[in-house]
C-alpha positions as CSV (number, residue, x, y, z in Angstrom):
1,M,-51.5,-5.1,29.4
2,T,-50.3,-4.9,33.0
3,L,-46.7,-6.1,33.5
4,R,-46.3,-8.1,36.7
5,L,-43.2,-8.9,38.7
6,P,-42.2,-12.1,36.7
7,T,-42.3,-10.1,33.4
8,W,-40.3,-7.2,35.0
9,L,-37.7,-9.7,36.0
10,T,-37.5,-11.1,32.5
11,L,-37.2,-7.5,31.1
12,A,-34.4,-6.9,33.7
13,R,-32.5,-9.9,32.3
14,I,-32.7,-8.3,28.8
15,V,-31.5,-4.9,30.2
16,L,-28.6,-6.8,31.8
17,I,-27.3,-7.9,28.4
18,P,-25.6,-4.6,27.4
19,V,-24.4,-4.3,31.0
20,L,-22.8,-7.7,30.7
21,V,-21.0,-6.6,27.5
22,V,-19.7,-3.3,28.9
23,V,-18.5,-4.9,32.1
24,F,-16.8,-7.8,30.2
25,Y,-14.6,-5.2,28.4
26,L,-13.8,-3.0,31.4
27,P,-10.0,-2.7,31.7
28,F,-9.9,-3.6,35.4
29,P,-8.5,-6.8,37.0
30,W,-11.8,-7.4,38.7
31,S,-14.0,-7.0,35.6
32,N,-14.3,-10.8,35.3
33,E,-15.8,-10.9,38.8
34,L,-18.3,-8.2,38.0
35,T,-19.1,-9.9,34.7
36,T,-19.8,-13.1,36.5
37,A,-21.9,-11.3,39.0
38,V,-24.0,-9.7,36.2
39,F,-24.4,-13.1,34.5
40,A,-25.3,-14.7,37.9
41,A,-28.0,-12.0,38.5
42,A,-29.4,-12.8,35.1
43,A,-29.4,-16.5,35.8
44,V,-31.2,-15.9,39.1
45,T,-33.9,-13.8,37.4
46,D,-34.4,-16.6,34.9
47,W,-35.1,-19.1,37.7
48,L,-37.0,-16.5,39.8
49,D,-39.4,-15.2,37.1
50,G,-40.6,-18.7,36.2
51,Y,-41.0,-19.7,39.9
52,L,-42.9,-16.5,40.7
53,A,-45.1,-16.7,37.6
54,R,-46.2,-20.2,38.6
55,R,-46.3,-19.6,42.3
56,L,-48.3,-16.3,42.1
57,G,-50.4,-17.4,39.2
58,Q,-49.0,-14.6,37.1
59,T,-48.2,-16.4,33.9
60,S,-49.0,-14.5,30.7
61,A,-48.6,-15.0,26.9
62,F,-46.1,-12.1,26.8
63,G,-44.1,-13.6,29.6
64,A,-44.1,-17.0,28.0
65,F,-42.8,-15.5,24.8
66,L,-40.3,-13.1,26.4
67,D,-38.7,-15.5,28.9
68,P,-37.0,-17.9,26.4
69,V,-36.0,-14.9,24.2
70,A,-34.2,-13.3,27.2
71,D,-32.5,-16.6,28.0
72,K,-31.3,-17.2,24.5
73,L,-30.1,-13.7,24.1
74,M,-28.1,-13.8,27.3
75,V,-26.5,-17.1,26.5
76,A,-25.7,-16.2,22.9
77,V,-24.1,-12.9,24.0
78,A,-22.0,-14.6,26.7
79,L,-20.9,-17.3,24.2
80,V,-19.9,-14.6,21.6
81,L,-17.9,-12.7,24.3
82,L,-16.1,-15.9,25.3
83,V,-15.3,-16.9,21.8
84,Q,-14.0,-13.4,21.0
85,A,-11.8,-13.5,24.2
86,N,-10.7,-17.0,23.4
87,P,-10.5,-17.4,19.7
88,S,-10.0,-21.2,19.4
89,P,-12.0,-24.2,18.4
90,L,-12.3,-25.2,22.0
91,F,-14.7,-22.3,22.5
92,A,-16.0,-21.8,19.0
93,I,-17.2,-25.3,18.3
94,P,-19.5,-25.7,21.4
95,A,-20.6,-22.0,21.0
96,A,-21.6,-22.7,17.4
97,I,-23.5,-25.9,18.3
98,I,-25.4,-24.2,21.2
99,I,-26.3,-21.0,19.2
100,G,-27.1,-23.0,16.1
101,R,-29.4,-25.4,18.0
102,E,-31.2,-22.5,19.6
103,I,-31.9,-20.9,16.2
104,A,-33.0,-24.3,14.7
105,I,-35.3,-25.2,17.6
106,A,-36.8,-21.8,17.8
107,S,-37.6,-22.0,14.1
108,L,-39.0,-25.6,14.5
109,R,-41.2,-24.5,17.4
110,E,-42.5,-21.5,15.4
111,W,-43.3,-23.7,12.5
112,M,-44.9,-26.4,14.7
113,A,-47.1,-23.7,16.3
114,V,-48.1,-22.4,12.8
115,I,-49.4,-25.9,11.9
116,G,-51.0,-26.4,15.3
117,E,-48.5,-29.0,16.7
118,R,-46.7,-26.8,19.2
119,A,-47.3,-29.3,22.1
120,A,-45.3,-31.9,20.2
121,V,-42.1,-30.0,20.8
122,A,-42.4,-29.1,24.4
123,V,-39.4,-28.6,26.7
124,S,-37.8,-31.9,27.7
125,V,-35.9,-32.9,30.9
126,I,-32.7,-33.2,28.8
127,G,-33.2,-29.6,27.8
128,K,-33.4,-28.5,31.4
129,I,-30.2,-30.5,32.3
130,K,-28.5,-28.9,29.2
131,T,-29.5,-25.5,30.4
132,T,-28.1,-26.1,33.9
133,A,-24.8,-27.4,32.5
134,Q,-24.6,-24.5,30.1
135,M,-25.3,-21.9,32.8
136,I,-22.7,-23.3,35.2
137,A,-20.2,-23.6,32.3
138,L,-20.8,-19.9,31.4
139,F,-20.5,-18.8,35.0
140,L,-17.2,-20.6,35.4
141,L,-15.8,-19.4,32.0
142,L,-16.8,-15.8,32.6
143,Y,-15.0,-15.9,36.0
144,R,-12.0,-17.8,34.4
145,E,-9.6,-17.4,37.3
146,P,-8.9,-20.4,39.6
147,L,-10.7,-20.3,42.9
148,G,-8.5,-21.7,45.6
149,G,-7.0,-24.3,43.3
150,F,-10.3,-25.1,41.6
151,P,-9.7,-24.9,37.8
152,T,-12.7,-22.8,36.8
153,L,-11.6,-22.4,33.2
154,E,-11.0,-26.1,32.6
155,V,-14.1,-27.3,34.4
156,G,-16.1,-24.6,32.6
157,L,-14.8,-25.9,29.2
158,V,-15.7,-29.5,30.1
159,L,-19.2,-28.4,31.1
160,L,-19.5,-26.4,27.9
161,F,-18.7,-29.5,25.9
162,I,-21.2,-31.5,28.0
163,A,-23.8,-28.8,27.4
164,A,-23.0,-28.9,23.6
165,L,-23.5,-32.7,23.6
166,L,-26.8,-32.4,25.5
167,T,-27.8,-29.6,23.1
168,L,-27.4,-32.1,20.2
169,W,-29.2,-34.8,22.1
170,S,-32.2,-32.5,23.0
171,M,-32.3,-31.2,19.4
172,A,-32.5,-34.8,18.2
173,L,-35.4,-35.4,20.6
174,Y,-37.2,-32.3,19.3
175,V,-36.7,-33.3,15.7
176,K,-37.9,-36.9,16.5
177,A,-41.0,-35.5,18.1
178,A,-41.6,-33.2,15.2
179,W,-40.7,-35.7,12.5
180,P,-44.2,-36.9,11.7
181,A,-45.3,-33.3,11.1
182,L,-42.1,-32.6,9.1
183,T,-42.6,-35.6,6.8
184,S,-46.3,-35.4,6.3
185,E,-47.7,-34.2,3.0
């Protein structure tokens, strides 16, 4: 198997996960800025790898498998770091919803693939909107310092709750799509 640029970008996103953790815990006043930059780099590779794979005709089964894994890992690690740094229900509840949904839907997709119904649980528009809100929320929450009067922490928390609600909505859509297969004998 030859790895092409889109897959290398996805692998780079996975490599950035331990970097994100280390940078998050650096004892420097600018560590939040560097943490945000690492997360932003990962988010850019997420967009870029998919764009390049389609644009250059370099899609692969391995890339299609690895891309969502890299996304889920990066988001889950960022959420865990934020909950650890802010141990309150305001952070823990949306984090638990988002991580729990990802596990449930990944399991649902795997099961649907096993029974030959994978297309019934394809990515929805709501899922894409959820991902956008989630990434912006995490970006703002990792930065956490006000930017020229802009309340990054507060706006990030609002977006995180919006992402959690969209997470539940998209999960309901996935379950609805899969329901006939789930309830068949």
